[in-house]
N, C-alpha and C positions, 0 to 999 in steps of 0.2 A: 219115188228118196229118192237124191243127189248122192253119190259114194261121198265126196266130202262133207256133204252133212252129217252121212251117221258117223263118219272117224272122227269128226267135230265132239259129238255128243258121246262117243266112247271113251275120247280123250279128255274130256273133261270130266267124265267117271272116276276113270283111272285119276286124276287128278286131286279131284277133292276126295276121294280118296285116301291120299297119300296123305292130305292136309290134316284129314280125321285123325291119320294116326298118327302124322309125327302132334297131335295137342293133343293124345291121349294123356293121360294120367293114373298114377297108381300113388294110392295112401302106403305109407309107409308110417309104421309105428315103431320107437324105440329111445334111447338114452342119448343128448349130446355126452357126447364126451370131451369136445373141445373145438372151437373159433380157431381156425386157421391160419384165413387171410379174411378181410370183408365182406364175402362173400360164397365163402371155403366154411363148411367146417366137418366133423367126424360122426357122426353119430352109431351107434353102440343099438345092433340089433339081434337080439339074441346071443352067439356068439361068434357075431362079423362086424366088421366094424365097415362102414361105407362111408366114402368120400362124397360130400352132394354139394355142389357146386349149383349155383343159384344165376340164371342168364336175368337181363335185360337188368341189373342191380349194379347206381355204379357209389362203389364206396372208396375209400380211400384204402389202401395197401398198408397193410401191417408190419411196424419195420423190426 
């Protein structure tokens, strides 16, 4: 096997692992405190408030 071929396989494996990490999701259960904008809300999880922004959502900005 050629060295370049081994490198390309290794690089592809690292890339696939990186993509898999990006698409990893976590389930969060809480109560919506308020909607900050069309794609942003504040979620109450226990004693903590989390600001959640949804990506790839095309909504108008609130005034």
